[in-house]
N, C-alpha and C positions, 0 to 999 in steps of 0.2 A: 526574573522579572515578572510580578502578580499582573494577570490580566483580568480584567473587568468581566464577567460573565455576561451570557446574553446575545452574543453577536449570531446573526444566524446561521445555519448547517448548508454545505453545500446543496444538498436536496435532503427537503425536510420529508422525509419519505414514510409513507404505510405500505412495507412490503407486501405483496399478495404473491407470494412465490409458491408452487406445488410443494407439498410435503413441508411447510413452513408456517407456522401459526405461533399467535402470542409476540411476533413483532411489532415494535412501534419504534417511531423516528426518535432521535435523541431529543430531550425537553430542553426547554430554556433553562440557560444557566448550566448545561452540561454539555454543551455543542463540543465535539473533538474538534471541529474546526472553528470556533470562535478564534482567539487569534489564530494411430492407427497406421499404423503404415501398412501402405498397400504392399502385398506379396506379388514377389517376381521371381522368377529363378534366378538362381545366385550368380547363373553363366551368363545374365542380359541384365540384370539389375544392378544400380550404379547407388551405393547409399548416398541420400542427402548431405549436402554440406554442413557440418555444425553449424551451430547458430552460433553467431559470435559475442562474446560477452559484452554488455553495455558498457562503453566507456573504451573499447578496445580502437587504438588511434585515435582517442581525445585529448585526455591530458598526460596520462602517464599512471604506473600501477600504484593503485593505491589512492585514485582521485579520479573523478567524473565530472563534467559541467552539462548540466541536466536544465531543465524546466521544471519549476517548481509550482505547485498549485495544491487546493484542497484534494485530500485523496480519500478519506473516511465520510461514506456514503451514506451510514446507517448502523443504527445499534440494533441486534435482535436477542432477544431471548430465547434460549433452547433448552425445551424440558428435557429432563432424562427418557433417553430411547427417541428424541425425535429427530429426524433428519431434515438439514437444509439444503437446498441445492441453488445456484445462481451460475449464470453463463452470459457471456459477453456475444455481441455479433455486429455485422457490420451494418451501418446505415445508408440506408439505399441512396447511391447517388454519391457518398463521401467516400475520401479515400480512406486505405485501410489501414488501422490502428491496431499494434502489436499491445493486447493487453495483460495483465497478470492479476488475478485476484487474489486476498488473501483474506482470511478469516481468524481472528486472534480475541483473547481476552487478557485481562491483566491478570497479574499473580494473585492479586485480593479480590477477584471479582467483583470487582468495580462496576455498579450502574452508568458510569459517565467517566470520560475522560477527562484529567483536571489538567489545563493548560497552565502553566508557569515553567519556574527553571527547575524544577525536581526530576531526576531519573525515573522511569518509572517501568519495572519489568516485566514483560509480556511474554504467554505461552502462543504459540501459533498452532492453532488449531488446524489449519488444511492451506496449501497455497498452490496454486496452478498456474504455470506460464501459456503453454500453446496447447492447444486441441488436437493437433498434428502439422508439425513444423516440416516444410516452408507452407502448404497449402492452407491452411486455416491458421493462423495466427491469434485468433482468439483463444478465449479460456471459458473453462467451466468446471465447476467446482462442487462437491457433494460432502456432506459430514453430518456423521450420527454422533450425538452426544451419548457416550458410552460410561459416562463419569458417576452416573447415580445420582448427581445434584444440577440444579438448574445453572447454565451457563449463561452468563453476561458478556456477548461475544459482539464484534464490530466487520463489519464489511468495509475492505479497503480495494478498491481498482485503481490501478495506475499504471502506466504505460513502461514496456520494456523500453532502456535507453532513453533516447531523445523522441517516441512514438506518441504523439497525444491528438487529441480532436474526440467528435462524438461518437458514442457506439449504442447499442442497444441493450441494455440489462435486463435479462428476463425477470417478469413481474412489475417491472418499473417503468420501461420505457426509455427515450434516449436519454442520455447523460454526458457529460462533456468529461473525457479523460484530461486533467491537466497535470497531473504529477508525475515527473519522469523517476528513472530508478537507475541503480547500477547494481551489479553482484561481483560478488567474490569473498577472499578470503582476508579479513582485517589483518594490519601491519603494524598497528598501533593500538595505544590503551585507550584513546578516545576516538569515536567517529564526529564529525563535525560538518558545517556548512559554513562557507566563506566565499566573498566576491559576490554576492548575492546582488541582483540588481531587478527593480520593478519597473514599469510603465508609469504608475500612480499608486501613491498612497504609502511609497514605502515598502522594502522586500521583510517579510516577518516568517521565515523558514520552521518548519517544524519536523524534524529528521525522526524515521520508523525504522526499525533493523527487525526483521522478519527471517526466519530461520529457513533456509533454501531446503531443506529435510523438515516436515511440521514433526513436532512433539519433542523436540529437544529442551525448548525452554530459555536458548539464549537471548531472546529479543529484547528489547526495551526502545523506546521512544522518551523525548524530550523536546518542549516546546522553545524555550530559551536558553541562553548561554549562563549556566550559573556562576561563572568568571564575571561577567558582565561585561557591559560596552557594548555591545550592538543586540539588533535582534535575530541574530544567526542562532541556531539549535547546535546543543553540543550533548553528547552522551559520554558518561565518564564510566570507565572499567568495561569498555567495549572487548566484544570476544573475538578471537582471532578465528571463530568458525565461518565457514561459508556462509553469507547471508545475503539476503537482499538488502541494499539500501534505497529507501523511499524519499524523495524530496516533496512532504505534503507541506501544509502553510497554515497559519493563523486565519482565521476569517475567510476574506477573498483575496487576501494577497496572491500573488501570481509574480512568476518572471522567470528569471536564471538562477542558478544558483551553483555552486562547486561542491560536491559530496567528498571529505575527505575519511577516509577509514585505513 
């Protein structure tokens, strides 16, 4: 379903991040959201409990019910040899938010993300979950463009599982994490959202898939369901590789949705 362009971005930002230049917020009509371990002797130290995967104990294998909302913060043009870095941290007085950062670009190096019902392949350039679990569940990401060409990239900030809320984003300030996620190996040929609900304005999800290990090129996104009927999102030819599945949104739509993969 074609969406009329021009709806504002989650955060129309001009990034001022150390080591990063030439960045610009997504322009009108191209809005992606219109629609260290501490050492201890082996004899005395106990390993930290493994971080559970989002969705464990929620719905069942291959699905998870999570919050959805805008996940793409801004676009950034990365020149050859340039390094960009981003970090999230806690907002003073606010509850802890378990964040994930992902930097990605489309296969055709597009300068904007097109809403609608067409599946788009994406390359995950970098992704980072925890700085140090469980003591610091915030995220820190750094990426150097060694491709030899300018890369038109995008930064996504989302929560692990159901973790959402305000965070500090380096070079930007306080932002609101609204998109939840799940992570796992796909069991079907399509990934999609359903059962979506929204307090107002109607639910309109935008599903993203990011490689758990960057550089593998299995990612994709879709705004709508090409089969029609709803404003849920569906990605055809979804990989069975281990992926992050992120419940983003068109425009300012937010609520809850079930991600199936």
